[in-house]
C-alpha positions in Angstrom: 9.5 63.1 65.9 9.7 59.3 66.6 12.3 57.2 64.8 10.7 54.1 63.4 13.1 51.2 63.7 13.3 47.6 62.8 15.8 46.1 65.2 17.6 43.1 63.8 18.9 41.1 66.8 20.2 37.9 68.2 19.0 38.0 71.9 21.4 37.7 73.8 21.8 39.6 77.1 23.0 42.9 75.8 20.5 42.5 73.0 17.8 42.4 75.6 19.1 45.5 77.1 19.0 47.2 73.7 15.6 45.9 72.9 14.1 47.2 76.2 15.9 50.6 75.6 14.3 50.9 72.2 10.9 50.0 73.6 11.4 52.4 76.6 12.5 55.6 74.9 9.6 57.7 73.7 11.6 59.0 70.7 11.6 55.5 69.1 8.8 53.5 67.6 9.8 49.9 67.6 8.2 48.5 64.5 9.7 45.0 64.6 12.3 42.6 66.0 13.9 40.5 63.3 15.9 37.7 64.6 19.2 36.1 63.5 21.6 33.5 64.6 24.6 34.7 66.7 24.6 34.9 70.5 22.2 32.0 70.3 20.8 29.7 67.6 17.9 31.0 65.6 15.2 29.1 67.4 16.5 30.4 70.8 16.9 34.0 69.4 13.4 34.0 68.1 12.0 32.5 71.3 13.8 35.2 73.4 12.4 38.0 71.2 8.9 36.6 71.5 9.4 36.2 75.3 10.3 39.9 75.6 7.4 40.9 73.5 4.9 38.9 75.5 6.3 39.7 79.0 6.6 43.4 78.5 3.7 44.0 76.2 5.4 45.2 73.1 3.2 46.0 70.1 6.0 45.3 67.6 6.1 42.4 65.2 8.7 39.6 65.5 10.0 37.9 62.3 12.4 34.9 62.3 15.5 35.3 60.2 18.6 33.5 59.1 20.0 30.5 60.8 23.5 30.4 59.2 26.0 32.7 57.5 25.9 33.3 53.8 29.1 31.5 53.0 31.4 30.8 56.0 31.0 27.9 58.3 29.0 28.8 61.4 31.1 29.6 64.5 28.3 28.5 66.9 26.4 30.3 69.6 28.1 32.4 72.2 27.2 30.1 75.1 30.2 31.1 77.2 29.0 34.8 77.2 25.2 34.5 77.1 24.5 31.0 78.5 22.6 28.1 77.0 19.4 30.0 76.7 20.8 33.3 75.6 19.5 35.0 78.8 22.3 33.9 81.2 20.4 30.7 82.0 17.7 32.6 83.9 14.6 30.5 83.7 12.0 32.0 81.4 8.5 30.9 80.4 7.9 29.7 76.9 5.9 32.4 75.0 2.6 31.4 73.5 2.6 34.0 70.7 3.8 33.4 67.2 6.3 35.2 64.9 5.2 36.8 61.6 5.0 34.1 58.9 7.5 35.9 56.6 11.2 35.4 56.9 13.0 38.3 58.4 14.6 39.5 55.2 11.2 39.6 53.4 9.6 41.4 56.4 12.3 44.0 56.1 11.7 44.4 52.3 7.9 44.7 52.8 8.1 47.1 55.7 10.6 49.5 54.0 8.5 49.6 50.8 5.4 50.2 52.8 6.9 53.2 54.6 9.5 54.7 52.2 12.2 56.9 53.8 10.7 56.3 57.3 12.4 53.1 58.6 15.8 53.0 60.2 17.3 49.5 60.2 19.3 48.9 63.4 21.3 45.7 63.4 23.0 44.4 66.6 23.8 40.9 65.4 25.3 39.2 62.3 24.2 41.1 59.2 22.8 38.1 57.2 19.2 39.3 57.2 20.1 42.8 55.9 22.4 41.3 53.3 19.7 39.0 52.0 17.2 41.9 51.9 19.4 44.2 49.9 20.5 41.4 47.6 17.0 40.4 46.8 15.6 43.9 46.6 18.4 46.4 45.9 15.8 49.1 45.4 15.3 49.4 49.2 18.7 51.2 49.5 16.8 54.3 48.2 13.9 53.7 50.6 15.6 53.1 53.9 16.1 56.2 56.1 19.4 54.9 57.7 21.2 51.7 58.6 22.7 51.7 62.1 25.0 48.8 62.9 26.6 47.6 66.2 29.6 45.8 64.8 33.2 46.1 63.6 36.3 47.6 65.1 38.5 50.1 63.3 41.4 50.5 65.8 40.4 53.8 67.3 41.5 54.0 71.0 43.4 50.7 70.2 40.1 48.7 70.0 40.7 46.1 67.3 38.7 43.0 68.0 36.9 40.8 70.6 36.6 37.3 69.1 39.9 37.5 67.2 42.8 40.0 67.5 41.2 42.0 64.7 37.5 41.0 64.4 34.4 41.9 66.2 31.9 39.1 66.8 28.9 40.3 64.7 31.1 40.9 61.6 33.2 37.8 62.2 30.0 35.7 62.3 29.2 36.6 58.7 31.9 38.8 57.1 30.4 38.3 53.6 27.1 39.7 54.7 28.8 42.6 56.4 30.7 43.5 53.3 27.5 43.5 51.3 25.8 45.7 53.8 28.6 48.2 54.2 29.1 48.6 50.5 25.4 48.9 49.5 24.0 52.2 48.4 22.1 53.1 51.6 23.5 55.3 54.4 25.3 53.3 57.1 26.5 54.4 60.5 28.7 51.9 62.3 28.8 51.9 66.1 31.7 49.6 66.7 34.1 48.6 69.5 35.8 51.9 69.0 33.0 53.5 71.0 31.2 50.6 72.7 34.4 49.8 74.6 34.5 53.4 75.8 31.2 53.1 77.6 30.8 50.9 80.7 27.9 49.5 82.7 29.6 49.0 86.1 28.1 46.6 88.6 27.0 49.6 90.7 25.2 51.0 87.6 23.4 47.7 87.0 22.4 47.6 90.6 20.9 51.1 90.2 18.9 49.8 87.2 17.5 47.1 89.4 16.7 49.5 92.2 15.1 52.3 90.2 13.6 50.7 87.1 10.9 48.4 88.4 10.3 44.9 86.9 12.4 45.7 83.8 15.3 46.7 85.9 15.1 43.5 87.9 15.0 41.4 84.7 18.1 43.1 83.3 19.9 42.6 86.7 18.9 38.9 86.7 20.1 38.1 83.2 23.3 40.1 83.6 24.7 37.9 86.4 26.1 35.4 83.9 27.3 38.1 81.6 29.1 39.9 84.4 30.7 36.7 85.5 32.2 36.3 82.0 33.6 39.8 82.0 35.0 39.3 85.5 36.7 36.0 84.7 38.0 36.9 81.2 38.8 40.6 81.6 39.0 41.2 85.3 36.5 44.0 85.3 33.4 44.7 87.4 30.8 45.4 84.8 30.4 45.2 81.0 31.0 47.2 77.9 27.9 48.9 76.4 27.7 47.2 73.0 24.1 46.9 71.6 22.5 49.7 73.6 25.0 52.1 72.1 23.4 51.6 68.7 20.0 52.6 70.2 21.6 55.6 71.9 22.9 56.8 68.5 19.4 56.6 67.0 17.9 58.6 69.9 20.7 61.2 70.1 23.4 61.1 67.4 25.1 64.1 69.0 26.5 61.8 71.6 28.9 60.4 69.0 31.6 61.7 66.8 31.6 60.2 63.3 34.3 59.7 60.6 33.4 59.3 56.9 34.7 56.9 54.3 33.9 53.7 52.5 34.2 50.4 54.4 35.4 46.9 53.4 35.5 43.6 55.3 38.2 40.9 55.1 36.2 37.7 54.3 38.8 35.0 54.8 42.2 34.1 56.3 43.6 35.0 59.7 42.1 38.5 59.5 38.6 37.3 58.7 36.1 39.8 59.9 38.5 42.8 60.0 36.8 46.0 59.1 38.7 48.7 57.3 37.6 52.3 56.5 39.3 54.5 53.9 39.0 57.9 55.5 41.8 59.7 53.7 41.2 61.1 50.2 44.2 59.4 48.6 44.4 57.9 45.1 45.9 54.5 44.3 46.3 52.3 41.2 44.5 49.5 43.0 41.7 50.6 45.4 38.8 48.4 46.3 37.3 51.2 48.3 37.2 54.0 45.7 33.9 53.2 44.0 32.0 52.4 47.2 29.6 54.7 49.1 31.2 56.6 51.9 29.8 55.5 55.3 30.0 56.8 58.8 32.0 55.2 61.6 31.7 56.3 65.2 35.2 57.1 66.6 34.3 58.9 69.9 31.4 59.0 72.4 30.1 61.0 75.2 30.0 58.0 77.5 28.3 59.7 80.4 25.7 61.0 78.1 24.9 57.4 77.0 24.7 56.2 80.6 22.4 59.0 81.6 20.2 58.5 78.6 19.9 54.8 79.2 19.1 55.1 82.9 16.6 57.9 82.4 14.8 56.0 79.7 14.6 52.8 81.7 13.5 54.4 84.9 10.6 56.2 83.2 9.6 53.0 81.4 10.0 50.8 84.5 7.9 53.1 86.6 5.2 54.1 84.1 
């Protein structure tokens, strides 16, 4: 049975890898791409989503979303990681198709209400669109099948942050939105740095994508040059961690991940801004800002080879169809 997903995204090189993964795998029906600021500004993110739709013939909708965080000052696009154009400065043609006229949060509300208990929301960027949707229409918490988020870091395997010592980028970009999403009444599964830093696309692996996955493999190889240079210069590694595609892998095959249950809160200001904290022990305290919140799931372990095999198999079948 296909999982119907709305993929909320800020494309972004690893976002493009996740989007193509979602389109490629036959167990996912990609209903829409909703865009958000993050890796690039909102105009660039939306342009990139439309480009992917047009170039690879997606049938999904594209809806343009939030351009700024709910409250905090914007931190700016991740140009050092993704380049000026979000796709590693690889030249791309301007798409000549248009986005849906509705803002992303309204698209999400309308789509969920039109297909109750069928839509999984997958967010791989800042959570502003989802926070706006659930704030304006809290009734959708009972209508969403699941919310899957690539974001956060909970200290498992000593993975604590990537943009600050204790914050992951998507959550840090809009911590107030993340706290709203994590504490809402819908079921959330968080695929954070605890597991995305345990799975690695080596340069050889990405070469294999290029050699075995047709046009789509060549495209991913091209845009990854800039990304891999960043990883090499900053971390001294030959490859990249598997962030956004891991959220798609979870939707396709949840058994690849080990989950831990408990309510989640987000630090929204100060030096630990963007820190995600899960209460997973059944302890009682006089003061407890977690106690009345819905328990959510956090991935704490992953079958990394299973994710790599699933990705390559999906992309090879798609690229050679």
